[in-house]
LUMLUMDO-290654 format. One line per 10 residues: number of its first residue (from 1); their letters; for each residue x, y, z of N, C-alpha, C. Coordinates in nm, 4 decimals. Layout:
REM residues N
NUM = a = X Y Z X Y Z X Y Z ~ ...
This chain:
REM residues 160
1 = mantdkimsl = 1.2957 -0.9108 0.7533 1.2061 -0.8117 0.6950 1.0647 -0.8680 0.6826 ~ 1.0109 -0.9070 0.7949 0.8809 -0.9730 0.7982 0.7664 -0.8843 0.7515 ~ 0.7796 -0.7543 0.7641 0.6687 -0.6659 0.7310 0.6686 -0.6170 0.5872 ~ 0.7625 -0.6621 0.5062 0.7671 -0.6146 0.3684 0.6443 -0.6587 0.2887 ~ 0.5714 -0.7599 0.3366 0.4494 -0.8008 0.2673 0.3389 -0.6950 0.2800 ~ 0.3553 -0.5996 0.3699 0.2599 -0.4896 0.3824 0.2853 -0.3810 0.2771 ~ 0.4027 -0.3814 0.2151 0.4377 -0.2808 0.1150 0.3958 -0.3339 -0.0212 ~ 0.3082 -0.2597 -0.0884 0.2481 -0.3087 -0.2124 0.2485 -0.2020 -0.3200 ~ 0.2473 -0.2479 -0.4431 0.2197 -0.1558 -0.5536 0.0701 -0.1237 -0.5477 ~ 0.0296 -0.0219 -0.6183 -0.1121 0.0132 -0.6216 -0.1950 -0.1005 -0.6805
11 = reftewksef = -0.1420 -0.1662 -0.7830 -0.2128 -0.2801 -0.8435 -0.2297 -0.3933 -0.7426 ~ -0.1238 -0.4232 -0.6690 -0.1318 -0.5285 -0.5671 -0.2321 -0.4913 -0.4579 ~ -0.2336 -0.3633 -0.4216 -0.3278 -0.3195 -0.3186 -0.4716 -0.3369 -0.3669 ~ -0.5017 -0.2946 -0.4908 -0.6399 -0.3057 -0.5391 -0.6828 -0.4517 -0.5479 ~ -0.5904 -0.5407 -0.5801 -0.6222 -0.6845 -0.5791 -0.6517 -0.7309 -0.4370 ~ -0.5682 -0.6885 -0.3411 -0.5906 -0.7243 -0.2013 -0.7255 -0.6707 -0.1540 ~ -0.7534 -0.5446 -0.1870 -0.8775 -0.4812 -0.1405 -1.0012 -0.5467 -0.2006 ~ -0.9902 -0.6015 -0.3196 -1.1065 -0.6643 -0.3826 -1.1578 -0.7832 -0.3013 ~ -1.0721 -0.8385 -0.2165 -1.1128 -0.9514 -0.1321 -1.1312 -0.9118 0.0143 ~ -1.0969 -0.7877 0.0476 -1.1072 -0.7394 0.1849 -1.2473 -0.6851 0.2077
21 = tgkvvatngv = -1.3111 -0.7250 0.3142 -1.4495 -0.6845 0.3375 -1.4657 -0.5773 0.4450 ~ -1.3565 -0.5371 0.5075 -1.3652 -0.4388 0.6157 -1.3602 -0.2957 0.5665 ~ -1.3615 -0.2045 0.6634 -1.3567 -0.0608 0.6369 -1.2110 -0.0171 0.6226 ~ -1.1799 0.0469 0.5088 -1.0442 0.0921 0.4795 -1.0316 0.2413 0.5106 ~ -0.9295 0.2731 0.5883 -0.8936 0.4107 0.6207 -0.7638 0.4399 0.5463 ~ -0.7560 0.5576 0.4859 -0.6338 0.5943 0.4126 -0.5835 0.7301 0.4575 ~ -0.4537 0.7443 0.4495 -0.3887 0.8728 0.4673 -0.2711 0.8772 0.3723 ~ -0.2103 0.9929 0.3613 -0.0933 1.0045 0.2745 0.0059 1.1012 0.3357 ~ 0.1291 1.0906 0.2912 0.2294 1.1830 0.3389 0.3697 1.1346 0.3121 ~ 0.4648 1.2113 0.3632 0.6070 1.1847 0.3437 0.6608 1.0929 0.4530
31 = fdllhpghme = 0.6264 1.1201 0.5783 0.6707 1.0402 0.6933 0.8220 1.0186 0.6889 ~ 0.8946 1.1303 0.6779 1.0390 1.1246 0.6598 1.1111 1.0840 0.7877 ~ 1.0993 1.1628 0.8916 1.1577 1.1272 1.0206 1.0410 1.1010 1.1154 ~ 1.0153 0.9752 1.1436 0.9004 0.9415 1.2280 0.9198 0.9989 1.3680 ~ 0.8110 1.0542 1.4210 0.8145 1.1145 1.5538 0.6836 1.0849 1.6263 ~ 0.6737 1.1194 1.7547 0.5525 1.0881 1.8311 0.4243 1.1447 1.7701 ~ 0.4315 1.2579 1.7032 0.3125 1.3110 1.6361 0.2617 1.2164 1.5289 ~ 0.3532 1.1604 1.4501 0.3145 1.0606 1.3492 0.2517 0.9386 1.4156 ~ 0.3162 0.8911 1.5218 0.2700 0.7676 1.5876 0.1277 0.7843 1.6396 ~ 0.1039 0.8935 1.7101 -0.0289 0.9182 1.7668 -0.1334 0.9300 1.6556
41 = yleeaselgd = -0.0987 1.0014 1.5511 -0.1880 1.0223 1.4374 -0.2225 0.8899 1.3687 ~ -0.1222 0.8073 1.3425 -0.1459 0.6806 1.2740 -0.2243 0.5834 1.3612 ~ -0.1954 0.5816 1.4898 -0.2725 0.4952 1.5798 -0.4187 0.5380 1.5842 ~ -0.4422 0.6684 1.5940 -0.5799 0.7189 1.5962 -0.6503 0.6879 1.4633 ~ -0.5812 0.7077 1.3530 -0.6400 0.6802 1.2210 -0.6782 0.5334 1.2086 ~ -0.5928 0.4447 1.2574 -0.6196 0.3010 1.2439 -0.7432 0.2582 1.3213 ~ -0.7754 0.3304 1.4266 -0.8920 0.2963 1.5084 -1.0246 0.3304 1.4403 ~ -1.0190 0.4028 1.3301 -1.1402 0.4427 1.2591 -1.1932 0.3336 1.1661 ~ -1.1144 0.2300 1.1432 -1.1571 0.1259 1.0498 -1.0888 -0.0055 1.0786 ~ -1.0920 -0.0924 0.9790 -1.0350 -0.2270 0.9926 -0.8965 -0.2396 0.9311
51 = alvialnsds = -0.8600 -0.1466 0.8433 -0.7278 -0.1486 0.7803 -0.6859 -0.0053 0.7513 ~ -0.5617 0.0263 0.7847 -0.5053 0.1586 0.7551 -0.4030 0.1434 0.6441 ~ -0.4269 0.2139 0.5338 -0.3311 0.2148 0.4226 -0.2695 0.3541 0.4129 ~ -0.1386 0.3556 0.3966 -0.0671 0.4826 0.3812 -0.0201 0.4949 0.2374 ~ -0.0618 0.6028 0.1728 -0.0076 0.6389 0.0418 0.1154 0.7240 0.0705 ~ 0.2317 0.6691 0.0423 0.3596 0.7296 0.0789 0.4222 0.7997 -0.0407 ~ 0.4568 0.9269 -0.0229 0.5235 1.0008 -0.1295 0.6565 0.9354 -0.1655 ~ 0.6812 0.9198 -0.2939 0.8090 0.8684 -0.3425 0.9178 0.9717 -0.3172 ~ 1.0423 0.9285 -0.3279 1.1546 1.0203 -0.3106 1.1470 1.1362 -0.4092 ~ 1.1158 1.1067 -0.5346 1.1126 1.2138 -0.6353 1.0019 1.3148 -0.6055
61 = svkalkdprr = 0.8870 1.2699 -0.5574 0.7801 1.3645 -0.5256 0.8163 1.4485 -0.4032 ~ 0.8856 1.3892 -0.3057 0.9286 1.4652 -0.1877 1.0265 1.5751 -0.2289 ~ 1.1226 1.5408 -0.3134 1.2198 1.6401 -0.3602 1.1494 1.7575 -0.4282 ~ 1.0497 1.7281 -0.5088 0.9775 1.8332 -0.5802 0.8879 1.9153 -0.4873 ~ 0.8286 1.8519 -0.3889 0.7352 1.9207 -0.3000 0.8016 1.9941 -0.1846 ~ 0.9051 1.9350 -0.1279 0.9641 1.9864 -0.0038 1.0940 2.0622 -0.0271 ~ 1.1939 1.9911 -0.0718 1.3290 2.0457 -0.0766 1.4143 1.9439 -0.1514 ~ 1.5043 1.9873 -0.2381 1.5880 1.8915 -0.3114 1.6749 1.8039 -0.2207 ~ 1.6955 1.8473 -0.0956 1.7764 1.7684 -0.0018 1.6943 1.6650 0.0739 ~ 1.5652 1.6639 0.0511 1.4772 1.5688 0.1177 1.4354 1.4621 0.0180
71 = piineedray = 1.3946 1.3488 0.0594 1.3787 1.3091 0.1989 1.5131 1.2739 0.2630 ~ 1.5137 1.2728 0.3927 1.6313 1.2308 0.4674 1.6454 1.0788 0.4569 ~ 1.5331 1.0108 0.4660 1.5288 0.8639 0.4601 1.4613 0.8238 0.3297 ~ 1.5214 0.7301 0.2554 1.4664 0.6938 0.1237 1.3323 0.6215 0.1352 ~ 1.2611 0.6177 0.0236 1.1237 0.5644 0.0225 1.1140 0.4199 0.0675 ~ 1.2105 0.3366 0.0310 1.2046 0.1960 0.0724 1.2154 0.1834 0.2245 ~ 1.3050 0.2625 0.2837 1.3222 0.2567 0.4294 1.2047 0.3209 0.5018 ~ 1.1509 0.4297 0.4472 1.0318 0.4909 0.5079 0.9149 0.3937 0.5026 ~ 0.8980 0.3280 0.3887 0.7893 0.2300 0.3750 0.8074 0.1150 0.4739 ~ 0.9299 0.0686 0.4896 0.9568 -0.0412 0.5822 0.9262 -0.0006 0.7266
81 = mlasldcvsk = 0.9679 0.1191 0.7649 0.9405 0.1641 0.9019 0.7900 0.1740 0.9266 ~ 0.7163 0.2294 0.8320 0.5712 0.2401 0.8469 0.5065 0.1013 0.8518 ~ 0.5509 0.0126 0.7635 0.4952 -0.1231 0.7595 0.5248 -0.1990 0.8886 ~ 0.6277 -0.1599 0.9603 0.6630 -0.2263 1.0854 0.5726 -0.1870 1.2013 ~ 0.4917 -0.0847 1.1819 0.3993 -0.0423 1.2872 0.2763 -0.1317 1.2871 ~ 0.2361 -0.1771 1.4033 0.1185 -0.2637 1.4143 -0.0079 -0.1980 1.3614 ~ -0.0186 -0.0662 1.3750 -0.1409 0.0031 1.3346 -0.1520 0.0219 1.1831 ~ -0.0452 -0.0049 1.1093 -0.0451 0.0133 0.9638 -0.0679 -0.1216 0.8961 ~ -0.1654 -0.1254 0.8068 -0.1976 -0.2489 0.7352 -0.1242 -0.2607 0.6032 ~ -0.1180 -0.1508 0.5275 -0.0552 -0.1522 0.3950 0.0109 -0.0186 0.3680
91 = vvifedleal = 0.1157 -0.0213 0.2866 0.1848 0.0998 0.2421 0.1971 0.0920 0.0907 ~ 0.1565 0.1989 0.0239 0.1640 0.2090 -0.1216 0.2432 0.3349 -0.1548 ~ 0.3542 0.3208 -0.2231 0.4356 0.4352 -0.2632 0.3796 0.4917 -0.3935 ~ 0.3641 0.6248 -0.3988 0.3143 0.6868 -0.5215 0.4101 0.7942 -0.5706 ~ 0.4140 0.8136 -0.7022 0.5092 0.9042 -0.7672 0.4554 1.0449 -0.7910 ~ 0.3248 1.0610 -0.8013 0.2660 1.1904 -0.8351 0.2934 1.2940 -0.7272 ~ 0.2820 1.4214 -0.7640 0.2982 1.5282 -0.6664 0.1769 1.5370 -0.5731 ~ 0.0612 1.4976 -0.6230 -0.0601 1.4913 -0.5419 -0.0974 1.3454 -0.5225 ~ -0.1650 1.3175 -0.4134 -0.2064 1.1802 -0.3834 -0.3398 1.1430 -0.4479 ~ -0.4039 1.2374 -0.5143 -0.5397 1.2176 -0.5619 -0.5607 1.0898 -0.6426
101 = ntlleikphi = -0.4814 1.0682 -0.7462 -0.5020 0.9491 -0.8299 -0.4863 0.8211 -0.7491 ~ -0.3890 0.8196 -0.6601 -0.3678 0.7019 -0.5755 -0.4857 0.6827 -0.4815 ~ -0.5327 0.7907 -0.4207 -0.6471 0.7806 -0.3294 -0.7719 0.7309 -0.4018 ~ -0.7922 0.7765 -0.5242 -0.9095 0.7315 -0.6002 -0.9008 0.5832 -0.6326 ~ -0.7798 0.5322 -0.6521 -0.7616 0.3885 -0.6751 -0.7771 0.3085 -0.5451 ~ -0.7305 0.3655 -0.4359 -0.7421 0.2984 -0.3060 -0.8885 0.2876 -0.2648 ~ -0.9675 0.3911 -0.2947 -1.1102 0.3959 -0.2614 -1.1353 0.3663 -0.1138 ~ -1.0799 0.4491 -0.0271 -1.1027 0.4247 0.1160 -1.2453 0.4614 0.1556 ~ -1.2879 0.4107 0.2682 -1.4147 0.4535 0.3258 -1.3955 0.5878 0.3963 ~ -1.2772 0.6031 0.4577 -1.2431 0.7255 0.5310 -1.1031 0.7696 0.4894
111 = yvkggdytid = -1.0886 0.8995 0.4678 -0.9586 0.9599 0.4388 -0.9256 1.0510 0.5558 ~ -0.8055 1.0384 0.6106 -0.7675 1.1191 0.7259 -0.6443 1.2036 0.6968 ~ -0.6417 1.3199 0.7605 -0.5249 1.4077 0.7595 -0.5008 1.4496 0.9034 ~ -0.3776 1.4915 0.9292 -0.3406 1.5353 1.0629 -0.3961 1.6717 1.0958 ~ -0.3968 1.7027 1.2253 -0.4536 1.8267 1.2752 -0.3778 1.9522 1.2384 ~ -0.2650 1.9380 1.1673 -0.1987 2.0575 1.1165 -0.2701 2.1053 0.9897 ~ -0.3730 2.0324 0.9472 -0.4586 2.0708 0.8352 -0.5980 2.1000 0.8876 ~ -0.6754 2.1698 0.8069 -0.8187 2.1852 0.8294 -0.8866 2.1404 0.7005 ~ -1.0175 2.1296 0.7045 -1.0892 2.0900 0.5834 -1.0656 2.1923 0.4714 ~ -1.0352 2.3161 0.5078 -1.0119 2.4203 0.4080 -0.8673 2.4302 0.3614
121 = tinqnerral = -0.7737 2.3658 0.4349 -0.6331 2.3739 0.3937 -0.5817 2.2446 0.3316 ~ -0.6634 2.1378 0.3359 -0.6201 2.0174 0.2643 -0.6276 2.0474 0.1146 ~ -0.5647 1.9631 0.0348 -0.5694 1.9797 -0.1102 -0.7166 1.9801 -0.1542 ~ -0.7607 2.0914 -0.2100 -0.9024 2.1064 -0.2438 -0.9448 2.0202 -0.3625 ~ -0.8528 1.9875 -0.4531 -0.8855 1.8919 -0.5600 -0.9158 1.7551 -0.4989 ~ -0.8318 1.7141 -0.4036 -0.8563 1.5870 -0.3338 -0.9894 1.5933 -0.2606 ~ -1.0118 1.7011 -0.1895 -1.1356 1.7148 -0.1110 -1.2584 1.6975 -0.1994 ~ -1.2647 1.7741 -0.3090 -1.3821 1.7669 -0.3977 -1.4003 1.6269 -0.4557 ~ -1.2922 1.5690 -0.5039 -1.3012 1.4359 -0.5663 -1.3444 1.3298 -0.4652 ~ -1.2922 1.3378 -0.3442 -1.3294 1.2393 -0.2419 -1.4736 1.2598 -0.1972
131 = eerdieiqil = -1.5128 1.3844 -0.1756 -1.6514 1.4121 -0.1345 -1.7498 1.3689 -0.2424 ~ -1.7157 1.3872 -0.3704 -1.8033 1.3435 -0.4801 -1.8255 1.1932 -0.4782 ~ -1.7300 1.1203 -0.4215 -1.7395 0.9739 -0.4147 -1.7853 0.9254 -0.2771 ~ -1.8385 1.0172 -0.1974 -1.8890 0.9865 -0.0627 -1.7845 0.9236 0.0279 ~ -1.6594 0.9655 0.0116 -1.5521 0.9213 0.1001 -1.5447 1.0222 0.2140 ~ -1.5613 0.9728 0.3348 -1.5593 1.0587 0.4530 -1.4185 1.1137 0.4744 ~ -1.4101 1.2421 0.5054 -1.2815 1.3059 0.5347 -1.2806 1.3434 0.6827 ~ -1.1761 1.3005 0.7525 -1.1626 1.3350 0.8937 -1.0273 1.4006 0.9175 ~ -1.0292 1.5071 0.9948 -0.9069 1.5741 1.0379 -0.8850 1.5319 1.1833 ~ -0.7714 1.4707 1.2097 -0.7439 1.4208 1.3439 -0.6696 1.5248 1.4262
141 = kfkagfsttl = -0.6622 1.5002 1.5545 -0.6003 1.5990 1.6432 -0.4520 1.6154 1.6131 ~ -0.4021 1.7304 1.6505 -0.2637 1.7667 1.6258 -0.1838 1.7542 1.7545 ~ -0.0698 1.6881 1.7463 0.0202 1.6786 1.8617 0.1262 1.7874 1.8444 ~ 0.1105 1.8933 1.9204 0.1987 2.0095 1.9071 0.3427 1.9759 1.9455 ~ 0.4338 2.0472 1.8821 0.5741 2.0360 1.9170 0.6527 1.9344 1.8368 ~ 0.5861 1.8667 1.7442 0.6552 1.7657 1.6639 0.6347 1.7938 1.5161 ~ 0.7444 1.7983 1.4442 0.7393 1.8036 1.2986 0.8772 1.7643 1.2477 ~ 0.8797 1.7098 1.1283 1.0068 1.6715 1.0680 1.0952 1.7940 1.0491 ~ 1.0356 1.9044 1.0043 1.1140 2.0260 0.9829 1.1773 2.0736 1.1128 ~ 1.1003 2.0706 1.2222 1.1568 2.1097 1.3522 1.2705 2.0173 1.3934
151 = midkiikayg = 1.2548 1.8883 1.3671 1.3602 1.7920 1.4008 1.4876 1.8213 1.3213 ~ 1.4721 1.8483 1.1924 1.5878 1.8784 1.1076 1.6561 2.0058 1.1568 ~ 1.5766 2.1086 1.1868 1.6330 2.2344 1.2371 1.7093 2.2121 1.3679 ~ 1.6552 2.1319 1.4560 1.7193 2.1027 1.5847 1.8529 2.0305 1.5634 ~ 1.8550 1.9367 1.4723 1.9799 1.8623 1.4419 2.0833 1.9580 1.3838 ~ 2.0420 2.0443 1.2930 2.1362 2.1399 1.2320 2.1936 2.2330 1.3382 ~ 2.1085 2.2815 1.4278 2.1566 2.3704 1.5341 2.2545 2.2980 1.6275 ~ 2.2243 2.1719 1.6558 2.3075 2.0973 1.7502 2.4397 2.0528 1.6876 ~ 2.4371 2.0169 1.5606 2.5542 1.9562 1.4994 2.6096 2.0332 1.3804 ~ 2.5401 2.1433 1.3465 2.5831 2.2339 1.2410 2.6237 2.1721 1.1167
């Protein structure tokens, strides 16, 4: 488990960042069943700066936001899979239903969301708070045909 050092508490991350001098890019999400859309998005996001940090929804927040049967993969395993990607620098698991408090602690230079969002459909509380702090928001391109929900539906149809 060589990449577990990339998985940090928020406190550990802020300590790490206090000594990091590069540009930090942040994103957040569930990342339940990793697919090519996630991979392309994370690789593109990492190219925007010197370190990519993922604020990862905890299991309890996923259950509340998505479906009581989700996540399919628990938070420790999701964090490990993300940390195993070369393009990911750090993973921070957060418990809140919104990522706002975690993002404000991370203080990225750039915040990114996938192309299934627009500047008007992202969480507007997050948008206002980040813009007030001069944190750049970028919406990256969308890779059509991939989503965790579609994958789950396909598995259910195939294996009932």
